[in-house]
VEXZAZA-595582 format. One record per residue (C-alpha): residue number from 1; z, x, y. Coordinates in nm, 2 decimals. Example, Ala and Ser with C-alpha at 12.3 -4.5 7.8 and 13.67 -1.06 7.14 Angstrom:
# VEXZAZA-595582
R,nr,w,u,v
R,1,0.78,1.23,-0.45
R,2,0.71,1.37,-0.11
//
This chain:
# VEXZAZA-595582
R,nr,w,u,v
R,1,1.10,-0.06,0.41
R,2,1.11,-0.33,0.67
R,3,0.89,-0.13,0.91
R,4,0.67,0.01,0.63
R,5,0.58,-0.34,0.50
R,6,0.47,-0.45,0.85
R,7,0.26,-0.13,0.90
R,8,0.10,-0.17,0.56
R,9,0.02,-0.53,0.63
R,10,-0.14,-0.45,0.97
R,11,-0.33,-0.16,0.81
R,12,-0.47,-0.37,0.53
R,13,-0.57,-0.65,0.78
R,14,-0.75,-0.41,1.01
R,15,-0.92,-0.24,0.71
R,16,-1.05,-0.58,0.60
R,17,-1.20,-0.65,0.94
R,18,-1.36,-0.30,0.95
R,19,-1.53,-0.32,0.61
R,20,-1.58,-0.70,0.61
R,21,-1.95,-0.68,0.67
R,22,-2.01,-0.47,0.36
R,23,-2.20,-0.70,0.12
R,24,-1.98,-0.59,-0.18
R,25,-1.65,-0.63,0.01
R,26,-1.72,-0.96,0.19
R,27,-1.72,-1.14,-0.14
R,28,-1.34,-1.11,-0.12
R,29,-1.35,-1.36,0.17
R,30,-1.46,-1.63,-0.07
R,31,-1.12,-1.61,-0.25
R,32,-0.92,-1.65,0.07
R,33,-0.83,-2.01,0.01
R,34,-0.70,-1.93,-0.35
R,35,-0.48,-1.65,-0.21
R,36,-0.34,-1.90,0.04
R,37,-0.27,-2.16,-0.23
R,38,-0.09,-1.90,-0.44
R,39,0.12,-1.78,-0.15
R,40,0.22,-2.14,-0.05
R,41,0.31,-2.22,-0.41
R,42,0.52,-1.92,-0.47
R,43,0.71,-1.96,-0.13
R,44,0.77,-2.33,-0.21
R,45,0.88,-2.25,-0.56
R,46,1.13,-2.00,-0.42
R,47,1.26,-2.26,-0.18
R,48,1.30,-2.52,-0.46
R,49,1.48,-2.26,-0.67
R,50,1.73,-2.15,-0.40
R,51,1.78,-2.46,-0.18
R,52,1.93,-2.81,-0.24
R,53,1.74,-3.13,-0.18
R,54,1.96,-3.21,0.12
R,55,1.89,-2.87,0.27
R,56,1.52,-2.92,0.24
R,57,1.54,-3.26,0.41
R,58,1.73,-3.11,0.70
R,59,1.48,-2.82,0.73
R,60,1.19,-3.08,0.74
R,61,1.36,-3.27,1.02
R,62,1.43,-2.95,1.22
R,63,1.07,-2.83,1.17
R,64,0.94,-3.16,1.31
R,65,1.16,-3.11,1.62
R,66,1.05,-2.75,1.66
R,67,0.68,-2.83,1.63
R,68,0.71,-3.09,1.91
R,69,0.90,-2.85,2.13
R,70,0.63,-2.58,2.08
R,71,0.35,-2.82,2.15
R,72,0.49,-2.96,2.48
R,73,0.62,-2.62,2.60
R,74,0.27,-2.47,2.55
R,75,0.11,-2.75,2.74
R,76,0.36,-2.74,3.03
R,77,0.31,-2.36,3.05
R,78,-0.06,-2.42,3.06
R,79,-0.03,-2.65,3.35
R,80,0.20,-2.41,3.53
R,81,-0.05,-2.13,3.48
R,82,-0.34,-2.34,3.59
R,83,-0.30,-2.31,3.97
R,84,-0.63,-2.49,4.05
R,85,-0.58,-2.82,3.87
R,86,-0.94,-2.93,3.81
R,87,-0.93,-3.28,3.66
R,88,-1.23,-3.39,3.45
R,89,-1.32,-3.74,3.36
R,90,-1.33,-3.71,2.99
R,91,-1.43,-4.01,2.78
R,92,-1.19,-3.98,2.49
R,93,-1.37,-4.08,2.17
R,94,-1.21,-4.19,1.85
R,95,-1.14,-3.87,1.65
R,96,-1.15,-3.85,1.27
R,97,-0.83,-3.68,1.16
R,98,-0.82,-3.42,0.89
R,99,-0.48,-3.42,0.73
R,100,-0.45,-3.12,0.51
R,101,-0.33,-3.29,0.19
R,102,-0.43,-3.00,-0.03
R,103,-0.19,-2.75,0.13
R,104,0.10,-3.00,0.15
R,105,0.03,-3.09,-0.22
R,106,0.05,-2.73,-0.32
R,107,0.38,-2.70,-0.12
R,108,0.53,-3.00,-0.30
R,109,0.42,-2.88,-0.64
R,110,0.58,-2.55,-0.57
R,111,0.91,-2.72,-0.47
R,112,0.91,-2.92,-0.79
R,113,0.84,-2.61,-1.00
R,114,1.12,-2.43,-0.83
R,115,1.37,-2.70,-0.94
R,116,1.32,-2.57,-1.29
R,117,1.53,-2.27,-1.16
R,118,1.30,-2.02,-1.31
R,119,1.44,-1.68,-1.20
R,120,1.15,-1.47,-1.07
R,121,1.13,-1.18,-0.83
R,122,1.00,-1.41,-0.56
R,123,1.04,-1.16,-0.28
R,124,0.82,-0.90,-0.46
R,125,0.56,-1.16,-0.55
R,126,0.53,-1.28,-0.19
R,127,0.53,-0.92,-0.06
R,128,0.23,-0.82,-0.28
R,129,0.05,-1.15,-0.23
R,130,0.08,-1.09,0.15
R,131,-0.08,-0.75,0.11
R,132,-0.37,-0.92,-0.07
R,133,-0.38,-1.19,0.20
R,134,-0.39,-0.93,0.48
R,135,-0.71,-0.76,0.34
R,136,-0.88,-1.09,0.24
R,137,-0.80,-1.25,0.58
R,138,-0.95,-0.95,0.76
R,139,-1.27,-0.97,0.55
R,140,-1.29,-1.35,0.62
R,141,-1.23,-1.31,0.99
R,142,-1.50,-1.05,1.02
R,143,-1.75,-1.32,0.95
R,144,-1.67,-1.50,1.27
R,145,-1.69,-1.18,1.49
R,146,-2.04,-1.22,1.63
R,147,-2.13,-1.10,1.98
R,148,-2.29,-1.44,2.06
R,149,-1.98,-1.64,1.98
R,150,-1.73,-1.41,2.15
R,151,-1.93,-1.38,2.48
R,152,-1.97,-1.75,2.53
R,153,-1.68,-1.90,2.72
R,154,-1.49,-1.58,2.68
R,155,-1.29,-1.62,3.01
R,156,-1.17,-1.97,2.93
R,157,-1.09,-1.86,2.57
R,158,-0.88,-1.57,2.68
R,159,-0.70,-1.81,2.92
R,160,-0.62,-2.04,2.63
R,161,-0.50,-1.75,2.43
R,162,-0.27,-1.64,2.71
R,163,-0.13,-2.00,2.74
R,164,-0.08,-2.02,2.36
R,165,0.12,-1.70,2.34
R,166,0.31,-1.75,2.67
R,167,0.41,-2.10,2.54
R,168,0.51,-1.95,2.21
R,169,0.75,-1.70,2.38
R,170,0.91,-1.96,2.60
R,171,0.94,-2.21,2.31
R,172,1.10,-1.94,2.10
R,173,1.38,-1.91,2.35
R,174,1.44,-2.28,2.34
R,175,1.44,-2.28,1.96
R,176,1.69,-1.99,1.96
R,177,1.93,-2.19,2.18
R,178,1.88,-2.49,1.94
R,179,2.01,-2.27,1.66
R,180,1.70,-2.11,1.50
R,181,1.83,-1.76,1.47
R,182,1.79,-1.46,1.49
R,183,1.56,-1.46,1.79
R,184,1.29,-1.27,1.59
R,185,1.27,-1.57,1.36
R,186,1.23,-1.83,1.64
R,187,0.97,-1.60,1.79
R,188,0.79,-1.56,1.46
R,189,0.78,-1.94,1.40
R,190,0.64,-1.99,1.75
R,191,0.38,-1.71,1.77
R,192,0.23,-1.80,1.44
R,193,0.04,-2.06,1.65
R,194,-0.03,-2.30,1.37
R,195,-0.12,-2.05,1.09
R,196,0.13,-2.20,0.85
R,197,-0.01,-2.05,0.53
R,198,0.07,-1.70,0.67
R,199,0.38,-1.77,0.87
R,200,0.58,-1.95,0.59
R,201,0.55,-1.67,0.32
R,202,0.58,-1.39,0.58
R,203,0.89,-1.52,0.75
R,204,1.03,-1.62,0.41
R,205,0.99,-1.26,0.29
R,206,1.20,-1.12,0.57
R,207,1.45,-1.40,0.65
R,208,1.48,-1.59,0.32
R,209,1.35,-1.91,0.17
R,210,1.49,-2.14,0.44
R,211,1.30,-1.95,0.71
R,212,0.99,-1.97,0.50
R,213,1.01,-2.34,0.47
R,214,1.07,-2.37,0.85
R,215,0.78,-2.14,0.93
R,216,0.55,-2.33,0.70
R,217,0.65,-2.69,0.80
R,218,0.68,-2.62,1.18
R,219,0.33,-2.48,1.20
R,220,0.18,-2.73,0.95
R,221,0.33,-3.02,1.16
R,222,0.20,-2.86,1.48
R,223,-0.15,-2.87,1.33
R,224,-0.12,-3.24,1.23
R,225,0.04,-3.35,1.55
R,226,-0.25,-3.19,1.74
R,227,-0.47,-3.47,1.62
R,228,-0.23,-3.73,1.77
R,229,-0.10,-3.56,2.09
R,230,-0.41,-3.39,2.23
R,231,-0.62,-3.72,2.27
R,232,-0.31,-3.88,2.44
R,233,-0.26,-3.59,2.68
R,234,-0.63,-3.57,2.76
R,235,-0.61,-3.92,2.90
R,236,-0.31,-3.83,3.12
R,237,-0.40,-3.47,3.23
R,238,-0.74,-3.36,3.10
R,239,-0.71,-2.98,3.14
R,240,-0.92,-2.81,2.86
R,241,-0.75,-2.47,2.82
R,242,-0.39,-2.60,2.79
R,243,-0.52,-2.87,2.54
R,244,-0.70,-2.61,2.34
R,245,-0.39,-2.38,2.34
R,246,-0.19,-2.66,2.16
R,247,-0.41,-2.62,1.86
R,248,-0.35,-2.24,1.85
R,249,-0.53,-2.07,1.56
R,250,-0.64,-2.40,1.42
R,251,-0.88,-2.48,1.71
R,252,-1.15,-2.27,1.54
R,253,-1.17,-2.49,1.23
R,254,-0.93,-2.77,1.13
R,255,-0.86,-2.92,1.47
R,256,-1.20,-2.83,1.62
R,257,-1.31,-3.19,1.56
R,258,-1.05,-3.33,1.79
R,259,-1.16,-3.10,2.07
R,260,-1.53,-3.19,2.02
R,261,-1.44,-3.55,2.03
R,262,-1.19,-3.54,2.32
R,263,-1.34,-3.29,2.56
R,264,-1.71,-3.39,2.51
R,265,-1.83,-3.06,2.64
R,266,-2.03,-2.79,2.45
R,267,-1.87,-2.52,2.66
R,268,-1.52,-2.64,2.58
R,269,-1.60,-2.67,2.21
R,270,-1.71,-2.31,2.21
R,271,-1.40,-2.22,2.40
R,272,-1.19,-2.38,2.13
R,273,-1.38,-2.18,1.86
R,274,-1.35,-1.85,2.04
R,275,-0.98,-1.91,2.13
R,276,-0.90,-1.99,1.77
R,277,-1.08,-1.68,1.65
R,278,-0.89,-1.45,1.89
R,279,-0.56,-1.61,1.80
R,280,-0.63,-1.58,1.43
R,281,-0.71,-1.21,1.48
R,282,-0.39,-1.15,1.68
R,283,-0.13,-1.34,1.47
R,284,-0.14,-1.11,1.17
R,285,-0.07,-0.82,1.41
R,286,0.18,-0.96,1.65
R,287,0.39,-1.14,1.39
R,288,0.46,-0.83,1.18
R,289,0.54,-0.64,1.50
R,290,0.79,-0.91,1.60
R,291,1.00,-0.87,1.29
R,292,1.01,-0.49,1.32
R,293,1.25,-0.52,1.62
R,294,1.53,-0.67,1.41
//
């Protein structure tokens, strides 16, 4: 069943991408956010049902530590891979942050609802909601797949993607030695690349509610810390591709503003978009594959 679930998920995701341009099917993409809200709520409710308050506090602290490790490991790997260090004189502008209160609020409401100790088949609910997410996400992503967007800054974008996943693999080894086990879990948390609404429920399904909380919070905090850390690092060592890799999948939307403000380059802004699109396409494929080898 473990393998079948991953295969079904990938199959539904790819199917969504293939048929996403159909005018009748692409309407499903409009409901993507509602599916995400439902998944986050159910996962958080499961955590509130099965975990104590002290356990949740510990998981939040560890998630913060993990997110910082992933961010700086990714950036260091990016510097190491960038053999020709081309420094650019960026004028770092003040960036308007976009804290995602709505997702955090849904998560907190789910935790509170879970305290009621309502006994539900949480694993089955998450499993079938993930199937729905897979197809709807594929349909939604299809809207970004235009030849014009993908061809612009493609080389730099692929470079950022390589940095993001290389950093994730190295960071997962560090997280493993810090106690986040099994290795498939630490790898899954890292390679989610900021896609917390998917990583949390997916990892929770396979490794339990604690893993779901860590997967969600680590990637959520990675996104939020990007707004703080990227402008700071840009002043010290302004290398666009490693900076973009820090944002992971979020560089195409949520954290795009920080890159437009910090890098001050249309080319680098497009790189951020394309890199985020590619990572967003790959995560729902590589994450299920990573848990197969359990």
